[in-house]
N, C-alpha and C positions, 0 to 999 in steps of 0.2 A: 446540545451536542456534547458538551463536556461537563464533568463535575468539577468541583473546586479542588485545586491542587493545594493540599495542606502543607506538605513538607517542601522545603526548597523554594519558597516563593521568591526569595532574593535572586535565585538563579534561573527561574522559569522564563521561558521566552514569551514575548508579547504575541498576540495573534498575528501581527504583521511579520515579526521575526520568524515565527513558526511557519507561516505560509511561504515566506521567501526560502527558508531552509529546505522545506519539503519540495519546493520547485527545483532547487539546485541539486539535490542529492539524486543519485541514480539507483542505488540498491537498498532494499530493505530486507529485514529478517522476519520471516513469518513463522509463528508457532501455532500448531494445531494439536489436538488430542484425539486419539483413536477411541473407539467404543470400549476397548479393554483398558483404557487409561494410559496407553503408551504415547508419550509426547513425540512430536516431530518438529524440527526447525529447519528452515531452508531459506536461501536467498532468492529474491525475485526483483524484477524491475517493476516500477509503479509510476503512477501519476496522482497528484493531489489536485482536486479542483476547487479547493477552498472549503468544501463541505464533506467530501468523501474521498477515501483512498481507493484507487482502482488498481487491481492486480490482474495481470495477464498471465495465467497459469496453464501449464500443460495439464490436459484433462486426464491423462493416464499416469497420474502421480500419486504418491502416498498422501500428499497434502489434499488432493481433490477427493480421494476416497475417504479420508478422515472428515473432511468438511461435509460430505454427504450424510455422515452419521451424526456429526456434532458441528454446527456452524460457528461455534465460538472460536474466536481467533485473537491473537495478540501480534502486533507488528511493531518492530523497533527500527527506526532510521537513526543512525548515529554517525558521528564524524569526530576526528581529532586524533592526534598522535600522543602528545604529552598530556599529563593529567589536567593541567590548567587550560587545555584546548578542547576538552571533551564537551560535546553537545549532542543533543538528540531529542527524539520524540517517540513516545510509546503510545500506541492507539489500540484500544480493545473494544470488542463488540462482537456482532454476528455478521458473517460474510453472506452476501446474497449473490446468487448467480444471475447475471444479466445477459440476455441474448441467447443465441443458439449455442449448443455444446456438441462438438467444438465449433468455433467460429469459422465459417467457410473461407476458403482462399482460392487462389489460382483462377481458373476459368469460371468458377461458380460465383455469380454475384451474390454478395452477402445481403440478407434481408434487411429492410429498413428497421432500425432500432433507434428511435430518436434519442433515447437515454445515452447511447454510446457515441453519438456524434462528437461531443466535446472531449471525452476521454481518449477516443481513438485519434482525434486531431492532435491533442497534446502529446500522446504517446509516440505517434509517428514522427512528430517534429523533434521530440526530446531524444529519442534513441536512434532514429534512422535518417533524420534530416529531410523527411518527406512530408508532403501534404496529405497523403492518404495511407492508411494502415495496410501494411503488407501481411495479410493473413496466411497462415501455413496449414490450416485445417487440423492443427493439433492442440491449439490453445483456446481458452475461453475466458470471459471476464468475470471477475468477482468484485463486488463493491462492498466496502466497509464504511458505513456511516458510524463513526466512533461513538460509543456510549461514554468513554472515558479517554481523555488525552492528558498525558503528563509530559512535561518538557524540562530540559535542563541545558544550561549554557555556562560551563565552569569558567569561561572567560570573564564573566561578570563578578567573579570572586576576587580578582586582582584589585589591589588598591584597597 
């Protein structure tokens, strides 16, 4: 899943710290690149299942259009106010579409997609306090199984 983090080993998160951090945070920044090389960055909600980052994105967005052309993606989840509090995780790789596009909602029962059971349960609980995902028919799922993960926790520099 991850390559070796050469720089900043002293401040990198352990796998447990990384998983806890990603479970606690609510917003990530997603960077994509269009066919013409134009970059785009935007904020999204996400869930981390310990192996993959799941992004629930509007399908009529610049991000979605760019990912159709080039599935390469970089995602940053960060936190902290003062310099000594900064911490974060950067995940890179290729995004894969999982399930129907867009994901059905309302009166339409969504098709069985076993891969989505865990991320939809995690997402519904994290953002809506629900047991079941409230689909709106405008979003769909992207899965990033990272090829590279880099983390930092500047709080480890004190002392």
